[in-house]
N, C-alpha and C positions, 0 to 999 in steps of 0.2 A: 297688269300686275295688281294684286291686291295690296292696298296701302293702309296701315293703321296710323291714324294721327293720334299719337300717344302723348298725354299730359302727365308730367311727373306726378308721382303719388296720387293716383286717382283710380276710378273705376275701370279705365282702359287697360290696367294690368290683367284683368280678368280675360280680356280679348286677346292680349298678347300671349297669356298662358294656354288658351285654347288653340290658338295658332301653333304653338309649339307642341301641344298634345297630338294634334292632327299632322304635324310635321309638313305644313303647307308652305310653299314659297310665299314670301310676302316681303314687302318694304316697311320700314318703320320711320316715321317723321315725328321727331321729339319736340315737344314745347315745354317751356319752363314757366312756372307760376311767377307772378308778380310778388317779390319778396316782402312787400309791405301789405298788400291786400290779400295775397295767396290765391288771387283769381287767375283764371286762364288768360293768356295774352290775346290781344285783339286779332291776331292773325288767324286764329281758329274760326273767326267769323266769315273768313274768305272760303272756308270749307263747308261750313253749316251755319245757317242764320243765328242759331242760338250761341255759337261760340264756346261750345263745351266738348268735353271728351268724354267717352270714347266716340270717335267717328271712323267709319272705314270707307274707303272708295274701292269699288271693285267694277272695272270698266266704267260704264255710264253711270253706275249705281252710287249714291252717297247715302249712307245709312248711319243714323245715331241711335242712341239708347242701348244700354249694355245687353238686356235680355233679347232685344229684337236683334241685335248683331250676333249674339251667340246662337240663337235660333237659326238665323239665316245661314251661318257658317255650317252648322250641323246638318242643315237640311240639304245644302248644296254640295258640301264637300265631306260630309261626315261618313258616307257610305255605311250607315248603320252603327257606326261606332259611338260610344259614350251616351247613347239613348236607350232606355229600356224598351222592350217590344211594345208596339202601339196598342195591342189588346190586353196588356197586363196591368194589374193593380199598381205595380211599380211605375208605370207610365203616368198614372193619375197622380201619384206622388211627386213625380218628376215635374209635372206641369205646376203643381201647387208650389213647390219650393222655388220654381223660376220666378213665380209672381210674388210670393211671400218675401223674398230678399229685400226688394225695394219698396213693396207696397205696405208691409207691416214691420219688418225688422229695422229699416233704416230711418223712418221718421223720428222715433225717440232719439236715436243716436245723433241725428242732425239737431234736434232740439237741445240736446246737452251741449253739443259743440258751440251753438249759438250763445246759449245763456252762460257757458263758461267764459266766452270771449267778452259778453257784456260785463261780467263781473270782475274780469282781470284787465280789460282793455283801456286805453286812454279815454278820458273824459274831457269835454271842453271846460267844465268848471269842477273843481276839486270837491265842492259840497254835493255834487250829484252822485259821486261814487258810492257812498254809503247806501243810498236809495237803490241804485242799480244792483248792488251786491245783495241787498235784502230781497229784491224782486227775484233775482235769479236764485237765490237760496229757497225762497218760497215755491218757485215754480218746480225746483228739483225735488223738494220734499213732498210736495202734494201730487205731482204727476209724473215728472221725468223719471225719477229713481223707481217708483213702484212699476212703471211701464217697462224699464229696462230689466228689472228682476223678473217680471212676469215672462218676457220673451226669453231671456236667458234660461229660466227654468224650464220653459216649454221646449226650446230647442234641445236642451240636455236630456229631457224625458224622451224626445223623439228619437235621438240617437242610441236609446236602450233598445229599440226595435230592430235596428240593423246598423252596421258600421258606417254606412253612407246615407245620405238624406234620402235617396230614391230607392234604397234597397241594399243588396249585397255587393252590388258592383258600383264602382266609381262612375259618375256621370256628369254631364254639364251642369246639372243642378248644384253639384258640390262646388263647381267653379263660380257660379252665380252666388252662392251662399258664403263664399270665402271672404268677400268684402265687408259685409256687415259683421262677421266674426272677427276679422282683422281690426275693425273699428272698435268692436267691443273690448277686445284685448288691449287696445290702446288707451281707451278713456271710459270704460263703462263696467269695470269690475269683473271682466272674464279672467279668471285666474285658476289655480289649483282646485278651488272649491267647486269647479265644474269639470270633472275629470273626462268626461266623454268629449265634450267640446274642445278641451285642451289636447286630447288625443287626436281628435280630428284635424286640428291645426297642425300638430306634428307630422300627421300622415301626409298632408298636402305639401307641407314645406319639404318632405323627403323625396317628393316625386321629381325625377330628373327634368320633366318639362317645366315644372314650376321653378325650379332652380335656374333654367335657361332663360325663362322669363325674366326673372330678377336680375340676371346678368345683363340682358338687353334693356330693360326698363327701369331699373332700380329697385329699391325695397319698398314694400308697402307699409306705410305708417300713417293710416287715415287720421285726419285731424291735427297732424303736427306740421 
């Protein structure tokens, strides 16, 4: 039996969503974050040495990393669904967005999360807090903010070419792209000023499989 090791409010929601889209039989084992550190519990290291989620087990196979898991599931169980034809331009776009999501879109979002926590988190000495806040503010103004705007503008522009990231049809690339966009909506200024990205999020939220995944795995609020 295929098992998803699912961490609350994490990238594993994408895997859960794909499982629902494909209507595959699976088991879900849920893990809760540490309420102080927000890190995954130590039990996940019994499944994979890095102790992170998502992780799936399928027979003798244990596989981590979102894109690798999504590609494995679609290659083994997809039967041609949710992937453009291999000889089409849409397939090249599909592969691009599968890598762009974590390789380009997520790093500035993670930097913003880290620096926001530096500026607002507890400090061992009260006189350090103004220094930390100044460093975080400088990093955001000089690099993080401009990078976030660059990527949001780029993704907004790309969705002017087609309603979905890899073309006219919904694909696994849209599932992969959902997490950085959910994160951007939560903490990086993705609002009504980006109408195509906002419409994309509404379309995915309206999908029955997405709604079933939320029912099973909980809401997606990256960074909270």
